[in-house]
Structure formats: C-alpha cells, structure tokens
C-alpha positions, 0 to 999 in steps of 0.5 A: 543089349548084348551083354559079354558072356562072362566065361562062367556057367551056373547050375540053378535048381528049381528055376523054372519060376520064382526065386530060382528064376530070379537068380537065373535071370541075374546070372544071364545078365551079368553074362553067365551061361546057366543050367536050370532044372524044373519038375514040369518040362513045360514050364521049364521050356517057358523059362529057357525061352524067356531067359535067352535059349542061346545061353541057357538049357533046362533039364526037366526032373526031381530034385531029389532023384539021383539019376536026374542030378547025375543028368543035370551035371552030365549035360552041363559039362557036355554043353559048357564045359564047366560048373562054376556056380551051383544054387540049390533053390529046389524045395518043397512045403506039402504041409502046414500044420505043428509037428505034433501031428505031422506024418513022419513020411512027409517029413522025410520027403521034405528033408529029401527034397530040401536038404538031401538033393541040395547036398547031392548036387554039391557032390556032383558039381565038386567032383565034376568040376570045382574040385579042381577049378574052384567055385561058389555055392549057395544054398537058398535057406529061409528065415523060418531055418532060423526062428520058428514060424508057425504052420511051417515047421517042417519046412523050417526044420529042413532049412536049419539043416540047409544053413547046417549043411552050408556050414560043413560044405564051406570047412570041407570045401575050402579054400578051393569052394565058396559056400554060402547060404541066403535065408529070405523072409516072404517072396512073392512067389507062387510057392509062398503065396498061402503066406499072403494071398488075399492080404498082401498089404497087412502082411507087407505092413508087418516089414520095415522096408514096407513090402514083401521081397521079389525073386530079384532081391534074391536073385541080386544076392546070389549074384553077389556072393558068387561074385568076386566081390565076395571073394572073402565070404564063406560059411555065412547065411545072408538075412534078406528079409525086408527087415523083419527080424527088426521086429523081434527087438526087445524094449 
C-alpha cells in the first residue's frame, strides 16, 4: 500500500531496533521521512531496508559523540531539508545493582548517553531547523525515572533527569517547539530482556492489562505527541505502562 508523504521529517536516535525502531516505523506509516541512528552499522542498514530506503536513511555512530550528532543533523538537512520531529531514544544501562556500590565512572557514562546526548541533539535540531520553523521533540524516559526501581537505580536517575530536561526545553523552546516525554514500563526489547527473560508470564501478570509493552505501543504514542492532535500539549511526561502504577494504590 502506498502511503502519501506528509512532507515532514523525523530524526529518531537509537532506532536500529526496539523502541526506536517502533517509533520510526510509526512515523514511516503516517508518511514521514525519517533519519535513524544506531551504533551498529550492519543492524542499522537492516533497519533502513525494512523501513524502506526510499524514505529512510541511517547514520551510524555513538549518540554521545558530538561529531556524530552534527553529522546526523547535517545529513538530515542535506537529504530532506528539514527536521520537524526529534525523538531522543538512544540509551544505555550497563550496570545493575545498588547505588552504594555504583562505579561513578559508569554513572557518568549513563548520564552522557541517556541525558547529555539528548540535550545535544535538541540543541542541534533547534539551531538547524526548529528555531525558525517549529516542530516537536519527544524524549523517551522511563517509569524508573518517576519511582524507584530495584537494581537499575543509575538508569532511573538518568531518566528522572530526562523528565526534567523535557520540562526545561518545553519552557525554553515555546512557543515554536513542543517538548514532551514518554515514560514506558517494561517493553519487550533486547535492551530490557533481562527484566523478563525466562519469566515473561510472571512479569506480565503484575500488569493490569495483562501483558508487557511492545515497541509499537511507544511508537503510536510518539506519533500522537508529534501530531496536530497534541498541539496544546507540552512539558508533559506521558506514562505508558499497561497500568502497572495502579498497583501502587493504598488500601
């Protein structure tokens, strides 16, 4: 089926698989052209081929690398002439364990990839296109940035920072650019499989909706937040969690 082009362009970081791929897939489905990034060039090429190389380009590199950030935005402008939407999805979680024993160099790496890279991409898309032409930014946070999550405290700290970054940018970039965040619970991806591998039924049983998330759940939410239907929404964090927070009710 041929999809009519929307005329809009999205940049999605960390999109060779998982949530980022689900977001890119949702944008392609509605007619956007998309630039995706990822660390592994081969995986990124496969994603471009599946999404459709006629409307998607990939730029391999590390999200926290300043030269990579510049290259991605430059490629987007050269290929498509605009960057309407930015989705900051690239992230890392290399450590499990309590904060009391956390290697501070690892903590710095988590923040560099999960938070500072998002700010860098936001700065570059702002100056390249959005400052004069408007658009929207969506930051992929996590429910672990809203409430404590055992064993992934460093990741949760970084996602709490991502939520605050969302609010700060929403205030600073208004009225030209809307900035919102999505806070997913556990989504079935390679990134999160340590949280459910070998015990998916048990993990899913804790969710009122009876299942874990899938990348398209987050892709659809990102598509909404970057659509005209969300034109009066900014500075918000939308929790997409299958109802898991309902279990925190008292009484």
